[in-house]
N, C-alpha and C positions, 0 to 999 in steps of 0.2 A: 503494500499499500504506501504511495507515494504521498508526501507531504504536500503537494502544491494544493489540494483541497483546502488544506489546513490552512495556508496562508493566503491563497488566492480568494479564499471564500472570505477573507476578511475585505479584500479587495474593495468590491463595489462599496463597501460599508463606507468606505473613505470617501465616498463621494458627496453626497448632496449636501442638502439643505441644513445642515446642522449649524447654526450660526456661528457666530464668532466673536471673539473676545478682543477688545482693544483696551489698551491702558487710556485714562482719562478719569476726570471726576464727576462726569455723568451718571445718575443713579440709574440701575437697572430697574426696567419697568416690567409689570407682570404681562402675561399673556393676554389678558382681557381687554388691556389698554392698546394693543398693538395696532398700527395703522394697516388699512386694507392692503395696501401694497406689500408688506410682509407676509400676511397669510396667503395672499394671491400667489406670491413668489413659491411659498413652501407647496402649496396645492400645485401649482403647475410642474415644479419639478418632480413631485412624488407622480403625477400622472404621466409625465413623460419616461420616467424610470419604467412605471408599471408596463407601458407599451412597449418598453426594451428600445426606445428610439434614443440612439447614442448622440445623433447631431441636434436633436432638440433639447436634451440634457447639457450638453456642452455649449448650446446658445447661452445658457444663464451664467457661464464662466467667463472672466476676463481672459483674453490671450495672454496676459503677464500673470495668469493665477500661481499661486506656490500654498504648498500645505506643509504640515510640520514632518510627513514621512520624508519629503524630498522629492514628491511629485508635483510636475508641473501640468500644463494644458495637454500637452501632447502625450506625456506618460499617462496621465489621468485617464484620458480617451481610450489608450490602448488597453489600460487594465480592466477599465469598464467593459470594453467589448469583448475582451476574452472572459470576463466573468458571467456574461449573458449567452456567451456561446455554449456554457456549461449548463445553464439552469433554462430549462424551457417554461417553467412558471415561476414567477416571483411576484411578490407583494411589498410595496414599501408603504410605511406610515409614518409620518413625521409630527411629532408635537412640538410646540415653541414652549421654551421654558422660561425664556426671558429675553428682552431687547433693549436697545438703547441708542440713542442719535447722538454723535459727537461731529457737529460740523457735517462734513458731506459723508461722513462714513455711519453706515448703520451697522450696528451689531447685534447678533442674534445667537442666543444659546438654545439648540434643539436636543431631541431624542430620537433616532431614528429607528424603527424596528423593520426588520427584513425577515420573510419567510419566503421558503421555497423549496423546489424538488427539481432533481435530477435523476435520469436513468443512464445506468452505465453497466453494459454487460446485462441487460434485463433486470437489473437490480436498482430500486428506487432508494436514493438518499435524500433525507429531510433537512434542511437548514432552518435555524434559527438564530438570528442575530440581533445585537442591540449596542448601538453605538451613540455615545453623547459627544458632540462637537461643538466649537465656537467658530464663527467666520466672520468677516468683513466683506460688507456688500456697498458698493459704490456705483453709482449711476445705473442701477438695476443689475449689476454683474457680480459675481461672488469673485472677489480678488484675493482672498487668503483664507487659509482653514488650518485650524488645531484640532486633531483628535484627543480627547480628554478621558473617554473610557470605552473600553471595547470587550463584548463578550459574545463569542460565538460557538454554537453547537451544531454538530453534524452527525445524524444518526442513519443507521442501515438495519434492517431486519424487523422482525414481528416484535420482539420482545428485547431491544436494545437496553443494556445497564442505564439505569437511572443514577446519574454521576453528579454528586456535588463537589464543585472545584473551588478550592480554597487558595487564592494567591492574592498577596496584597496588590494595592493600586500601585504603591510607590515605594521604593527603598532608596537608602544613601548608596552613593559608591563604594562598592567593597562590601557592602552589608550582606550577612548571612539572611537567608529568608526561607520560608517553610512552601512546599507544594505539596498539596493533598487533594487527591482525586479519590472521591471514597463512593463505592457502589454501595446504593440503598437496599438492593434485594438481597435476601440471604442465597449464597452460592449452594448451600447443601454441598453435593458432591460433583459440582460442575468446576471445569477448569477456567482460570480467569488468565487471560495474558494481557501486557500492555507496555506503555513506555511512556515517558514525559521528556520533552525538549524544551530548549529555549533559542530563539533566534534573534538577533537584533533587526529591528523595523528599518526597511531601505526600499528603495524602488526596484532592486534586483531581486528582493526577498519576495516580492508580489508573485514571482514567476517561476522561483527555484522548485527543483524537483529533489527531493532527497529520500532516502531509503529508511524507513523506520524499523529499527531494530529491536522487535518484541520480544518481550522476557516473559516465563510464566512468573505469576505474583502469589506468592504465598498466602496473602492476606486479600481482604476486600477492597484492595484499592492500591494506589502509589502514594508513598509517603517519601518524599525526600527533601533534602536542604541543599538550596542553591545558593550562589555567592553571585552578587550584582557586580558586572565589570566596573573597571575604573574609568568609565566613559558615560557621560550623560547622554541621555536619549531614552527611546521606548524600545522595548522588547516584547515579542509575542511568547508567552509561555503555554504550551500545548499539552495535552495528554489523550491519549488514545486506549480504550479499554475493550477488550473483546472478550465475550462469553457466547456460549452455544445459541443464544436467542439473538444474537446482533452485536452491533458496534456503535459504541459512541465515542466521539471525537470533540473535545472542548479546548477552546483558545481564548485566553484572556491577555489584555494589554498590561505590562508593568513598565513603569516610569523610573528611571534611574534619575536621581536628584542630587545636588550636593548635601 
């Protein structure tokens, strides 16, 4: 099993309407007070994404767009198209959390939920993703974006393991942290195999394929201690667990701070 679904499923997540934060003294406003231009933009981006119309979606982005993962206008379009080539059915739903106006810059913070399915070798995979982002909007175009939090789950089979994935949202450089992926159902006599990996977030990582080295697990999950790199930035921490009834793959974003 390659890890591409693992990291490229986050992929599209990286895209839309999630608003965006800028520094400034303006106070963040509640969704109820948002101008129609904000809600209309979010609705239009969701609608275009649900149609999988990549040109329509990219029409809401500035040609000078940048984001915290190192993507620009061109690479975002490539990642988005590759993601949609994998999933025939997707549903995007974005909720506005807050907004503020600083001069010509409109700042919004949103939560985008993505659900979808894809079929591979007559097997159906189910995807559930939740991404919280911030972005700057100027002249009706998204010019900058930062991914704040991200959780993804991909399942296969009639009875995939129910996994509780526990990873901190942020750690300091060089700090140790716990990675726990706990299967909720009793295993009885079933065999459980799986593994956990960490990968820095980068444009290249969105399309990387690596071989997951699965191992037999003597307990009902994965319990590991990781160590944050001495480099600031975001990382994807992922775990895959397989039992007779199916497979569950979970990914969460971990931020390394000073």
